[in-house]
C-alpha positions in Angstrom: 0.0 0.0 0.0 1.3 3.5 -0.7 0.5 4.9 2.8 2.6 2.3 4.6 5.9 3.4 6.1 8.9 1.2 5.5 9.7 -0.4 8.8 12.5 -2.5 10.2 12.7 -4.3 13.5 15.8 -4.0 15.7 17.0 -3.7 19.2 17.4 -0.3 20.9 21.1 0.6 21.5 20.3 1.9 25.0 17.6 -0.4 26.5 18.0 -3.4 24.2 14.3 -3.7 23.7 13.1 -4.8 20.3 11.1 -2.2 18.4 9.9 -1.3 14.9 11.1 1.8 13.2 11.3 3.7 9.9 15.1 3.6 9.0 14.8 7.1 7.5 13.4 8.6 10.7 14.9 6.7 13.6 17.5 8.3 15.9 20.8 6.4 15.7 24.1 6.2 17.5 27.4 5.5 15.7 28.8 2.6 17.6 32.2 0.9 17.3 31.4 -2.8 17.1 34.7 -3.8 18.8 34.0 -1.8 22.0 30.2 -1.4 21.9 30.7 2.4 22.5 30.6 5.4 20.2 34.0 6.0 18.6 36.2 8.2 20.8 34.3 7.3 24.0 36.2 5.2 26.6 34.8 2.6 29.0 35.4 5.2 31.7 33.2 7.7 30.0 36.1 10.0 29.0 36.5 11.3 25.4 39.5 10.7 23.2 40.1 11.3 19.5 38.4 8.6 17.5 40.8 6.6 15.4 40.0 6.1 11.7 39.9 2.4 12.3 37.3 2.7 15.0 35.1 4.9 12.8 35.5 2.5 9.8 34.3 -0.5 11.8 31.4 1.5 13.4 27.7 1.2 12.4 24.6 3.2 13.1 22.4 1.5 15.7 18.8 2.6 16.4 17.5 4.1 19.6 13.9 3.7 20.6 11.6 6.7 21.1 11.3 6.0 24.8 15.0 6.2 25.3 15.3 9.4 23.2 12.5 11.0 25.3 14.3 9.9 28.6 17.6 11.3 27.4 15.8 14.6 26.5 14.2 14.8 29.9 17.5 14.1 31.6 19.2 16.7 29.5 16.6 19.3 30.3 16.8 18.5 34.1 20.6 18.9 33.9 20.5 22.1 31.9 21.8 20.7 28.6 18.7 21.7 26.6 16.8 24.9 27.2 
C-alpha cells in the first residue's frame, strides 16, 4: 500500500528492547562494534580522539523513542537543553 511506512525491527542501543522503526526517521548512535561504544568514548566515559579504524568499523544503531525521550528529559533537568 502506498501509505505504509517502510519499517524494520531491531534492538534499541540503549535499553536493548526490540522495536519497529522507519530507517529514514529513527534516531541512531554511531557505535564501534569492537567496543560497543561510540568511537572516541572510553569505557570510563572519557573522550579521546576517534581513530580512523574505530570509525571505519562502526555502524549506526537505532535508539527507541522511549530512550530518546528519557535522554531529553535528563538533559533538560541537567540544563543541557533549554
